[in-house]
Each structure stands twice: as C-alpha cells, then as structure tokens.
N, C-alpha and C positions, 0 to 999 in steps of 0.2 A: 393599910391596907387600904383603909371602904374607900383613901384618897387616887392610890392605883388604881381601884376597881372602876370609877367614876370619870380616872383619864382613859382608862382603855377604851372605856365604852363609850367617854369621847371621838376618839380617835378612829374607833371603828365606824360611828353614827356620820362622818366626817368623809368616810371613805368610800360609805355608802352612798353619799351623796354626791360625791367625785363625777362629776359629770366630762367626760370626751365630745368630742367630737370627729366623727369620723369622714375622713373626705377622703372622694375618686371619682371614678369613671371608670365605666365598662363600655369596654368598645371588639371589636371582633377577632374572628383571625388575622385580617386584613388592617387593621389598626384604625379601621373606620369607628367614629364614634354610633354605638345605639342610642337607641334612645325610646321610652316608656319600656324601660325592663324592669322585673318587679323585684323588688330584693329586700331580702326580711332579715335582720339582726333576733337573735337567740336572747336576749334584753330585750326585745321589745315584744316576744312571744309571737302570737300570729298577725300583728301588723304590718300591713305593707307600706313601703316604698318605692318610687320611680323613679329612675333616672330623666333627668331634663333633656332637651335637645341639644346636648352634644356632649350629650353620655354623660355627664355630671351626678353629680350625688352629695349631700349630707347632711346625715345621720345622726342626732345626738345621743349619745349611749354614756352608762354608768359605769362601764367595765374599760380596764385596759386593755385585756384581751379580750377580744369576741367570737363567736363565727356567725356568718355571712353565709346566705343561701341569695344564690342568685339564680332566677330562671327568665324565658326567654323561648316564644315558639318559636321552633325550628333548629333550638340549639341544646347546646346540655348541657345539662343543670351542674350548678359547681356551688361546691358548699368546702368552705374552707374557713381555720382561722384567718385572725387576722389584730394586728395591733392598732386599737384604734385611736392614739398621735398620729400616726405618721399617713402622708397619702397615697394610695393605693390605686395600682391600674389591674383593671380584669381582662383578661382576653376569653371570649366567650368561642369556642367549638361549633361549629354545624354540627347539628345530627347524619347521622349514615345516610347516601339517595340510597333507596329502595334495592333491594337485592334482583342481579340478569336476572330472578326465578318470575321477578311480576315487574314489568315494563309500564316506567312512567309513563301519562301521556302527557299530549301538547294540546293549545287552545289555537297555535299556527304555527306552521311548520315550513321553511326553504331548504331545496334541495342539496347539500354541500354545504350549509352557513350555519356560523356560528357567533350568533348576536356578544363582541366582546365586552358589554357593557355591564354593570351591577352595583346594584346600590341596594340598603341595606335599610329598612324600616321598622318602628313598631308603633305602638299607641298606648296607652293608657291604659289598662284595663280589658281594651277591647284587641284580639290578635284578628290579624287580615293577611290577607297570600303575597310575600313579596315576589313582585314583581319585573320585568324586564319590556321597555316601553320598544317597542318594532322600530326600527331604523331604518333609512333608504338603503336599498339593494342595487347591487348595478344590474342590469339588466343579462349585458353579453356574458359576465359571468355566471348569474343565477338567474333562469329564465325561468324558476317553475318555482313553485309555492302552494302553501293550501293553508286552511283555517277547516276547522270542528263548528260548525250550525249549532246555534244553543239559542234557547229561549230565552233565558233564565235573565229578568230583570229587576234582581234583588236592591243593585246598586242605587238606583235612580229612588228608590224609597227612603233606604237609608241616608244619603246624599240632603232627600227634606230633612231626615230628623235633624242631623247636625246642622242647617239653616237654619231650622226653623226654633235651635237652642242656642245661636249668633254661634257657633264653633265652626270651624275651619275641617274640611273631612277630614281625615288621613289620605293622603297622597295612592298608597294600595287598594282603597277602597273604593275608587274612582275606574270606573269598567267602560269604556263608553263604549264598547257592543251592547252592552245591558241597558244603555241611558235609552240606547234607540228602539234597541227590545220591548223598553216602556211603550209607549205609541204607537208600536204595530204601523210603521209607513208603507203606502202600499204606490204606485202609480199607474195600477193593474184594477181596474176597476171590475171585470168579470168572473168568474170564479173560473180556478182549472178542472182542466178535463179528466185530465192524468194526475201521479199527484201534487206533481209542483208546476208554474208556470215560473215562467223568469225573463224580465226583461235590463237593459246596462241601458244606463247615460254616462255622460263622457259631455264634462262639461269647466270654466274656469275655476281655479283656486279664489277662494273669497281670500286666507292669509297671505297668499306669495304667487302676483303677479303673474312668473312662471310657471308656474307647475298647472297640473290639470284637478278636476277629481275625476273619480270611476265609479259610478253605484251602481250596486247590484243589489238588484230586486229578487226576492224570492215569495213566496205565497201559496200556500198548501192549501190541500183540496179543503174545504168544508163541511165533515160530515154530519148528514139527520141523524138530531140525539134518540129519533122518536127507532132510530131502526140500529142506534150501537149496540153492542153486543154486552151480556150482564154485568156487572161490576163490583167487583171484591175489593173491599176494602180498610185498611187495619188506620186505624187511628192510635200513633205513637207517641202520647204525649208526656212532656214534661211538667210532671208535678214537684219540683225539689225546690229548699228553702230560697233557692236562687230566683224561683218564680212570683215570688209574693209578693209580689206588685200590680198594680190600675195595667200597669203597659204590659205585661207579660199575664201571666193563666186566664186573668178575665180575658183576655183581648182573645186571646187564643182560643177561651172555650166560646166566646162572638163569632168567632170565624168561623168553627167548626158546625156551631148551630144553622149558619145562614149557608155552609155546604149542603145539610143536612134537608133540608127545604128543596134540594134537589134532586132528591133519589126515588127511584122509582121503585115495585117492589118486587121486582125481577137482584135488585143491589143487592149487596148484605155489609155489613158496617162491622167489626170488633175494635174494641179500644184495648189498648195495654198502655199500661201507666208506671213512668220511677220518678223516683222519690225515698230516699232509701232503703227502700225493697223495690222489684220487677211483680207486677200483677197486671191480672187478666178484669178491666173495669165494667168490661161491656163482652158476654160472649157473640159470636155471629148473630147479626139480626138481621131480619130485614128491613130493607128500605121505605115497606110500605106501616111500622112499627115506630113512626118520627118520635114519636111524644116518651116513647122507650127511651129510644137513643137522646135525647136531649134531655130527660131526666139523667140518665149516666152523667154526660156531658158538667152539670151544672155540680153534679152530687164532690166534686173534684174536691181537694184542696192541699195548697202546698205544705210539704215538709222532706228534711230530709237532706240526705245530700245525693247523686247524681251520676248514678251507674249504667249512663248511653251505656255500653260496650251489650252487657246482657240485654238489657233492654231490647235494642238490637237487635240481637239471635234473635228474641221472644218473639217479637210483632212479625218476624218473618217464617217463623216458626208457625205463628197461628196462620199466615196469608198463606201458606203450604197446605195444609189443613183444609183449610178453606176453598184453595187455588179452585179455578172456572176452566177448563182448556176453550182457547178461544176467545176469551174473556178478557175483563177489564183489571188486571191486579199490579194493589198498592198500595204501600207503606208511605201514607202520611207524618211526616216527624214534623212534629211541631216542640221549639225551644231555645234558647236564648244560648246555647249549643256547648254547654260549660260543663263539660262530663271530667269529673274527676274522682269516678270511680273505674277500676277496671285499665279497660288497655284506654288510652286518653291519645295519645298522639295523631299526628291523622296519617301517620302510614300504615299505624292498628288501624285506621276506624279504616280508612281506603283498603284496605288487605280486607279489612271481613266485607266490608256492601260489596267488591269489587267478584268474589265469590257465593257471594249471593245475586247476583244482577243473571245470573247464566240460570238459573232457575226458572226466567222469565218475569218476576215482579219486580215493577219501576215504584223508583224512589224518589217522592214529590220529600223535600226540607221547607220549612215555613220562619222565616227568623222575626225572632221581637226583638226587647230590650235593649238598654245601653247599657255603657259601664264595663259590663263584663263579655259582652258580644262576641261569640264566635264568629264569626262570618269566616276565616279560612276553612276551618273543621266544614260545616255547612255546604261549604261553597264544592270541596274535597268531595264529602257526599253526595249530595246531586251531581255529579259528575260521572263517580265511580259505580253509581246504581240506575244509571240510566235515567234518570230523570231530570226534572225542573226546579229551581231554587227560584225562593220570593221572599224580600222583607217587605213587613208588615207592622208601624208605625202607628197605623189605630183602622182604625171601624170601618172609614172610606177605601182604605185599603184591601183590609178584609172583604169588601163586599166585590171588589173590583177583581180581585185574583180569584176568587172561590167562588163568587157568579155571577156579574158579567160578562169574565171567564174563561166560564167555567168550563164549557167544552177545550180550549187550550191548554188549560191547567192539566186535567185528568184524563186527557183524551188523544194521543198519541196517532197520527198518520205515516210518522218515517222514522227510523233509527237508525242510529250511525251514520247522522248525515253528516260527510263534509263536502268542502268543494277543494279541486285542486287548477288548479291557472297558472298558462302557460304565457307568457307573458312575448310580444314580437320585439325584439331588438333589435329594427331597422325604425322602430315607432317609437318606443320605450326606452329611454337610457337610463333612469332607475324608477323603485317605486318603493311606498312605505303601505300595510296596510294598518287601518288605523284600528287602534283597539284591537283583542283578541290577545290581549298579550298572557306570555309563557309566567309559571311561578320560576324563583330565581332556579329551586332545585331540580323543576325536568330537565333545562338550560345545561345542569351538569352532569347530567348521567346519561349516558352514548347510548343507553337501549329505550332512548324516547320514540313518542311514534304516535300519530296523529289519531286523536281520539275523537269519534265520531259524536253529535246530540241528539237529542231527540225534540221532536218537531211534532207540537200539537195540532189541531183540528183547526184550518182556517189561521196559522200563526202566518202573518208579513213578515221578511227577514231583510234589510235593510245591511250591506254590509258594504262600506268605500275603500278605495282607494286612493295616496295620494301620488299624481306619478310626476315626473319628469320630463316632457318630449323631447326627442331629434329635433323636431321644427315646430317652426314659429304655425298657430291656425293658419293664417293669409301664405304660407310659401307651397310656391307651385313646386314642389315634392313633395306632397301629400294628396296621396290622391283620394276621396271621400268613402265611405265604408270598405275602407280597406279592413282589414282584419289587426283588430289593438291589441288582442287576446283571443285566448282556447282556453273556456272552462267546464267539465266535467265535475256536474254535481253524482256525486258518492252516494245508497241509501239501503234501507233495507224495510221492506215493508214489517209491519210488526209480528211477527212469531213465525218471519220468516229468515232464512241464514242466506237465501242468496241475494247478491250485488246487486242492483239496478242502478244504468245509469242514463245519465241527463246530457247532453251535448247543448252547451250555450256560444255562442257567438260573443263576443263583443266587439263589436265594429267602432270606425273611429267615427262616428255618427254624432259630432262636435255641435254642441250648441251655447248659447251666452249663458253669464249662469242667470243673469235678469229674465231667460226667455224659460229658464225649466220650471219644472209642476211646482207650485207653490209647499207640497212635501220636504221636500226635497232640501230646496232652503229654508225649508225649518229645522229637520235635519240637520242643515250646515248649522246653525246657526246651535246646535243642540252640542254637536260636535266640538266647537271651538269653546262651549261651556263647560267640557268635560274636559279641554287640554286647560282652560286657567286653574281647574280646580287639579288638578294633576301637575298644575307648573311644569309643561310642557317644555322645553327649549324651540318647538316648532311654534309655537303661536307667542312668541316674545313679541310678536308687535298688533298683537288682537289686545284689547283694549274693554271691559266689561259693554259701558256704552254699544263697542260695535255690535258685542251679541246683543242686545237688545232692543238695538235698531234693525237689524236683520229678522230677529225673531218676530218683531210686535209688524212689519211688512208681511210678514208669510202665515202668522199665524189665525186659524180658524176662531172668528171673536163668540161662536159661538159653542167649541169646544173648551169645557172646563183643562183641561189638560192642559191646552193651551198658554192658557188663562195663569193657570196655579205658573206654568212653567216663568211668563214675565217677572211672575211674581217673585219664584227662585233667586233671575238675575239681577233682581234689583238688591234683594236680603245678599248678596255675595258679595255685589260691590260695596256695599256699608262696613261686610266683615275684613274684606280685604286694600277696599280703596281700590281707586281707578287710574291709580298711575301706571305708567308703562313700566313693567319689571322686569331684567336680564339676570336668567338663572342659567 
C-alpha cells in the first residue's frame, strides 16, 4: 500500500512538471499578422507575453488545457480555452466604431474620396493609433481637400527617446506634421497684424524629380503676456504605481515646478491626483504662492492603480468651480497614459472629454515614460479636449515646452482651425498631403468630420503637399503666377462661436529648391527623415546620407535643435543601415 502511494505521488509530480509548449499566431479579421499583442496564460498568472513581428508566439506551460487571454488596442478582448499541444491561430475582431450620435474626427479629408489602403501595427507594451498614409489623389476627380491645423509636437521627442536607446521607433509613432511643428519653421519675419499671416512657396521635390513641393506657411499672432487674461489651471497628475520611475513622476514634478515660475498673482492653480484613489492635492491657490504650489508638487508619491476616467471628471469639475469667464481655463494632464480602472478605451475617454470641451476648458496632455506609454490615448484626449499634446523625455524638453514655449503651450489665439484647398486641375495632375494621417477607425466610419485644432500664441505651422504638375517648369504653356490652389483658412477666436475665414492664393511662383529659404530646405530634410522612419514607399530612393547632407547644408549652426537633429540622423543611420531599401 505504501509503495502504491509513493508511485501515485511520483505520477502526480511528473504530471505537475510536465511541460507543454503552446505555439500559435495572432491575426486580425483580414488574416493579417498582429505584432506586439499582449498574451496572458492562466498558468502563468499576470506575467504577459507578446506576439512577434509575424504575429507568432510560443509559451511554455504545465497545463495540457490552459486559458489564453489576448488583448490589443483597437480590438475586442479574446479569452478562451486552448489545447496547448496544438498549433493555434487567433483572429481578433476590431472594436466597434463610434456610434452615429458622436462623429469621429479626421485629421485630413478629401471630398468624396476614401483611402483603400489598410495596415495594422501594435508595439510591445506601448500603444499607437493605427494610421493610413495619405496617397496621391487625382485632381480632376477630387480637386478639394482639407486638413486640421494643430500644434502637437509629441512625436519628435518620442522618436528621439527611441533613437537614444538604439531602438527603431514604431511606424505609427512617426507623425511628420508634428516633427515639423517641433521646429516652428517660418519664412515670415514680421508679426501678423491679424490672427494669422500666411504665404506659400512652390519648389522642386528632392526625392522625385518629376514632382514639386508646395509649402504653406502660417504664423499666428503673438499675444502680450502682460496683457493676457487670468489663467485657471488644474494640474491633473498621475501618481499611480506605473509612474514610479525616474523618467515618470519625478520628471513630471520637475516640469510643473518650472511652469509655476511663470505664474502671476491673478493666475490660479489646483492639483488633482490619481493613483489608487482620486484626490485634490491642492485647493485653488494664487500664482503668487509659488512655494505652496511647489511644496504640494514635491509631496506627491506614486502608488496604486490608474483610475484615469474618474480623475478626468474630478479635474474638469474643479476647473468649472474656479472657471474664469473670459480667462484661460485649462486642465493639464501628465501621465504615461496607462489607464486601467473605469472607462479605459480610447472611444470611452474621447467621448468623456468631448462632452467637457463644450465648457470652454482646454486640455493639454503631457506624456512621459516608456515601455507602457499609451501615445494613442493621450493624442486622442488632446484632440477631443481642443488642446495640445507634448511628450517629455527629459528636463530639457520640459523646459522647452513649459518655459521657452510657455505662451504657445498655454495661450491659444484660435480654435477649431483647419484649411480647405481647391487645386487647379489645369496645373496640378495629382497631389499628396504629407503627414496629417488619419486613424484607420475614423476612415472606416462614414460619420467622420474634419476636426480643427487649437493654435497657440506665436505658433508657426508649416504644411506641405507633394504635387505632380501637368507641365514642366520651362513649358511655354505655363503662365507665371497663375493660381495653383485656392486656400481657405477657417477658425474661431477663443470663446467665440462665429467662424472666421481668411483666403490665401497659392500662386505658381516656382523657384528652384537650392534658391529657397534655408528653413524650407531644412524642413524638407525633416520630412525625408520622417519618411525613412515610416518606411514609406514615397521615399524609397532616399538614404540616410541624403537626409544628413541636406540638413547639414541648411542647418543653423547656432541652433541647438538643428544640431541635435543632425545627431539623430546619424543615430538612425547606425540603427537602420544606409542601404537603399524597397518596401
């Protein structure tokens, strides 16, 4: 009997240590592989695994029948029993698009046109909105297009973070319009007398000799900070456990302390925190009491979960309670974006903030961290909150956003800003808007509408079209200064509902690329850099040395941002290699 019990115990022990190896792959509804999808097995507890570049994965387990849970941003959660000795393929269903009662918002829009190309990407631990690169549009069939003006620049510092860690940035993390925003390019030296000044430049295209580049340069008026109305700020700070890293909460604290130094006596600051619970860490306090505000910031410590939804509600409630009529009312959210309690999907959070934007309270989002950084959520929140979005990877960037560009970040001169263009089909065969890419989900929703953005004091916006002309530059059929495109700038003044219009004529004022302003040539190198990072088919003839040569020949040697860009190009070359790549 004793021997029987020993044998039985040994068999149980063998069974408990038997190793199975679950192999499989994760695909979308169109059977395309999904990379970086989070996978949990019941036998492994909370320890996550991720699918590889081809969607494949392999996980050892002690159970013959286990339970698998698969989660990816933008897809329905999948939880099912699985036989671990068999190869398994899991197809994820996309989440439902926003209902017709709530219009989705587009970054760019071409009348009567729907882009047919689709792709999906996911990145381990971090989430980025799946976007569709704008393609060439035939002018005769679709002459009218438009895009939202925004001052977001988070993409650039996030790319810098990846390159500094010798890592390739995710393709969907690259937003070329934000890379251009980072530098505040402008060929206009005088200050605008109205809300905006504008000019256009037509030149040749370095990566395609058959095409041309149309630069549209907007410059917003700069307000006198001494005469600005009082500001009502609510710092909404994530103090959850995920912020317990040097490049998260401590960096946020340093950033806000820098901002406090710019406050005036007529300004008001409140602090709302969330981590385990939502709390008001500082009741409304005058900007004169800088020490009190700074001490409240320094007392913050990380702990608990991330109830972001309820925290946003509380922050807006505090902002409404201290609302200053005719003033600058703004919530500043600082987080890694890892909301895990309450409403956590992009759609739910977008709907929440979209309701609050009607109150006249703006939302600025400051992203920090790496590994579980949720870029997609913060980008969506900033757009829905009629605000702006920046990523802070170091104290120098915090100083740039909150001190050097203080007025651009916190004081807007126009809201719901967007441009409509109508190209001349007699001159332009086809056109492609560079950057301003739409989320995949917004293109699939027929209720989509163009969403304008907020423009801060003194901001300069450079947008670019690549066009294919009908005629060569020296063709006798070309008439100098003939109208190339008619541009309508649409915006609202802060606190006003009336839509303002400004017409801009883009003339056929072609000049050779080498004769253009140096800032436009440097901007072109930034575009090429972004194109290579995105592995876009439109830059297949460009190599990293091309980017470096153009940037170095047009850079301002006394400009630290230009110098840093050259260093980033060299780092990218080492990571990617300089061979021409076909994609």
